[in-house]
N, C-alpha and C positions, 0 to 999 in steps of 0.2 A: 485508534479509532474505537475499538471495542470498549476500552476503559471509559472514554467520554460518553459513549452510549449508556453504559451502566450508571455512571455518575449522574447523568441527566435524569434517568428513570428513578433512582433512589431519592434524588432531590425533590422529585414530584410526589414522593410518598408511596411509590410502588415497591412491592417486595420482589427482590431479584435473586435468582440462583444462577450460578455460573459453573458449568462443567467444561473443563478444557483438557485437550490433549496437549501435554507439555513436552516439547522436544528437549531431551536431557541436556542438550548443548547450550541452551540459553534460557534466561528467565523472561517472562512476559512483563509488560508494564503494569499489569494488574498485580502480579506477585510482589512487585517492589513498592506497592502502595498499601501500606499497612492500614491506614485510616479507612480506605475504601473497603478492604477485605472485611473489616469489622462490621460493615453496614450491609453485607450481603451473605448469602450462603454459598461458599466457594469450595469447589473440589477440583484438584488438579491430578491428572493421571499421566505418569511419565511414560514416554515411548521413545524409541530410537527411530527417527525418520530418515536416517542416512540410506543412501542407495548403494547396494553392493554390486560388484561387477557381475556376479552370477545372476542376480535378479535382472540386471540390465540385459544380459544375453537372453534370458528366458522371455523377457518382454518383447524382444525383437521377433521371436518365432511364435508367440502366443497371440491371442486375441483380446486378452484382458487389458485393462487400463491400469498399469502398475502405479502411476502417479496417484491414483485414487486408492487402489488396494492397500498401499502401505499405510494409509491412515486408519484402516480397520484394525481393531483390537478387541478380541472377545471379552477380555476382562473389563474394558471400558464400557462395552455394550451391556454387560451384566450390571455394572454400576448404574448406568442410566435406567435400566429397567427397574431396579430396586427403588430408585428415587421416584420414578413415575408411579409406582404402586403405593408409595408412601404419601405423596402429595399430589393434589389435583391442581394442575396448572391451567391458566387461561390461554397464554401464548407461549409457544416454544420457538425461539429464533435460531436458525442455523447460520453460522457465520462462514461463508465460503462454500464452494461446491464440494470440497473434499469431505465435509461433515455430513453430506447427504448419504454417505454410506451407512449411516445409522437411521435413516428416515423410516424405513419399513418397521424396524423394531420400535421406534417411538410411536408411530401411527398405531401399531397393534396394542400398545400399552397406555395410551393417553387419548382423551377426548379434546385436548387442546387444539387450537388453531396453529398450524405450522407455517411459519414465515421463513422465507429464504432471503437472507441479506447478501446480495450479489456484490462482492467487492470488485468484480470485473466479469468479463465473459472469458473464461479460462482458455478455451481452445483458440481464441483469437491471439492470445499472447504467444502461443507456440506457433501458430500460423505465421505471425509477423516475424518471429525469430527465424523460422525456416527461410523466409523471403530475404532475410539479411545475409544468409550464409552463401559463400561461394563454393565451399567444399561440398561436392556432390553427396558424400556419405552423410555428413552432418545435416545437409539440407533434406535428404530423403528421410532420415530418422525423425527429425523434428516435424516434417510434414505428416509422417505416419502417426506420430504422437498426437498432433493436432486433430487429425481425423478421428482417432479413437476417443479423445476427450470430448470432441463435438458430439459424437454419437451418444456418449454417456450423459453429457449435459442435457441434450434434447430429450433424452428418455426420462429425465428426472424432474425437469422444471415444472411441468404441469401436475406433478404429484403433490406439490405444496398447495396451501390455501391462498397464498399471496406472495408477491415478490417485492422487495425494496431494493432499488438500484441506487448507485451513487451518482450516476450521470444520465442525462437525457439520451445520450448516444446509445448507452446500453439498453435502455428501455425500448428505443426504436428498433434496435437489432432484435430484441426478443419478440417484439410484435411482428416483425418481418418473418420470424421463424414460426409464427402461428400460435404463440402462447396465449391461452384463453383466460387464465386467472388474473385477478387484479394486480397491476404493477404500479408502484408509486416511486417517484424520484425523491430520495432523502439523502442529501449530500453529506460529506464529512462534517461533523460538528466537533469543535474543540472547546476546552475550558479556558477561556481567555484570561482568567486570573493567573494562570501559570506562565503566560507569555508576556514578560515585561522587559522590553529592550532597554539597554543602557549603553548609549553611544560612547561614553567615556571609556568603556572596556573593549571597544571595537577597533580592530586594526584596519585602517584604510590606507591604501587600497589592499585588498586581499580577496582571493577566490577560495571557495571551498565546495566540497561534496560530502554529504552525509547519507549513508544508506547501506543496506546489507548487500555485500558483493557476492554472496552465494545465490542471490536471485538473478537469474540469467539476464533479464533485460537491463538491470543495473550494471552488471559486469560488462556486457556487450557495449553499453553506452560509454562507460568509463574507458574501456580499451580504445574505442574509437576516438574519444576526446584526447587521451594522452598520446596516442599515436600521431594525431594531427597537430597537437599544440605543445608538446614537450619542448621542442626547439624554440618555438615562439616565446614560451614562458621563461626560458633560460638564457637564450642568446638573441632573440628576435625583438620585434616591436611591442611585445606584450610582457614587459618585465614586471612581473607581479608574483608574489608568493601564492602557491596553490597547495591547499591542504585537503587530504583525502582521509576520511574517517568512517567507521562503520563496522558491523559484524562480519566476521569470517572473510576477511580480505585474503585472497590467495597469495601464497608466497611469491608467485610470479610478478606481482605488482611491486615488489621491492626493487625490481630492475628499473622502474620508472623514477625512483627517488633520486633527487639531485640535491646535494648538500646546500642548505640555505635557500633553496628555490622551490622544489617540489617535495612535499612531506607526506609520506604514506604512514599515517599515525595508527591505524587499526581502531579498535574499539575505545571509545572515550568514556570516562566515568559519568559525565553529565552532558547529555546531548544538547540541552538548551543553552548551557553555558558555552559549549563549543560554538553553537550557531551564533550566539550573541557576540562572540569574540572576533567574528569574521564579517566581511562586508557584502560580498557578492556570491550568491548561491548558483552553482552550475548543476543543471539536471539534463544531461544529453540523452534523453530517452528516445531510442530508435524503434523499440517494439514495446509490447505491454498493453495495458488497457485499464479502464476504471479511473478513479480519481486518486492522485498521488497525495497521500496524507502529509508526507514530508514537505511538499510544496505549500500546502495550506498552512502548515506550522511555520515554514519560513516566512510566508506572507504575514503571519501574526507577529513575527519577530521583526517586522519592518525591513526585511532583506530585499535587496534588488536581486530578482531571480531571472536567470537566463535559461530558457528551456525550449523544447520543441513544441510544435502544435500538438503532438501526441501526448507529451508530458503534461500539458495544461488542459487536457481533455476533461470536460465536465465543469471547469471553473469559468465563471462568467467574466473573463478578463477583458481588458482593453490593451492591446499591444502598444507599448510605448508610454502607457499611463500608469499601470500597476504591475506590469510584467514585461519582459522582453522576449519575443519569440524569434527563434533562429532554427531553421531546418536544414542548414548545410554549413560547411566549413566557413565560407565567407560571411554568412549571417552571424555565426558565433564570434568570428574575429572582430567584426564591426561592433557588435554588442559589448564585447569585453573591452575593446579599446575605448568606447564612449564611457563605459561605467568606471573604468579605472582612472580616467583623466578628468572627470567632472563629478566631484563629490556631492555637489548640490543636486544634480540630476539623479545620482544614485540614491540619495536619501529620499528624494521626492517620490521616486518609484516605490520605495519601501513604505513610506507613509500612506500612499494611495492604496497599496496592497493591504495594509492593516485595516483601512476603512472598509474595503470589500469583505474581508473576513468578518468584521464586526456586523456587517449587514446580513451576510448569508451563511456564515459558518459557526456562529455562536452556538454552543451545544444546547443552550436553553431554547433557542429558536427552533433548532432541528428536532429536539426532543418533543416539543409541543406538536410538531407536525407528525412525528412518529406515533405519539399517543393517539392522536386523532385518527390516524390510519388503522392502528390496532383496533380502536373502538368500532370503526366501520366494518372491519372483518369479523369482529365478535358479533355484530348485529346481523350479519348475513346468514 
């Protein structure tokens, strides 16, 4: 998503600088795009964002929000301050709530308008996760974390000059919280030239999931799906191959693998090539928030996507026309059964999905709206 935002801005002739905290464990999609890096001023600062057992324990008995604190690095802050003294910026955009830990330093050293790009409402993710847990200890901890993050979010949101949300739902929630600064809905935009489906390379029928399984909502959803459907996929009425790929898949997922039927592949070299090679995308999201970029990308690749109402949040979909919505086990069962038995239906859902993305998620369309929003803020 960030890459496409940057691409849209530079294509419109704007000068863009990117400063990013880079988790040492993985590269970003910007870092792997040499052509784009040559067109911007890019600096990456390596940090270790892993959570230690000791820090976890301290967080239980303290009042600080460790999920936010671990993103603060004094060296990165000095790097930002040096840059802000060197160049006068018009707009500085913060991607995600965790970057707001640098807001005060940026405000002190720049006259730029500060925009918060809300990928989601973070505390709602943790609140929904807590509601899904039956273990009282896990439930209590996640509920405590949600409350702390909510307190942090609400203390920072009005410190920006404006907010851009991905979904109308997130905007409405912020307004209910009493946020007074301008809020504009700017959905996920993608570079459609990168998404070129080739049905000759697609295995039909086949199911797949692609996503980072160190993100708790993804892991929770996949555990639910595999616990509910492993037997159906191997010995039941849904005899179809299921492929799971993505970053940081826990070793415990190897137990779900069934030779020739369920494949736990781990990280793939080319995500789009993997998506193109499979037919039906499964996104069993039970918690989380914001707009799922992977779903928009899957729609751009003309995939038949089966997800929950929460998973499709912010997308102007029509159930049964350009996506299939399933909010329980029976709903997923029926959607999968229909999709794997009717190739024409499956392809039609995918083609309709592509049309929706072309209308509402083309990065050129979204960028034009973003630039207009920037200009309004600069003129205030």
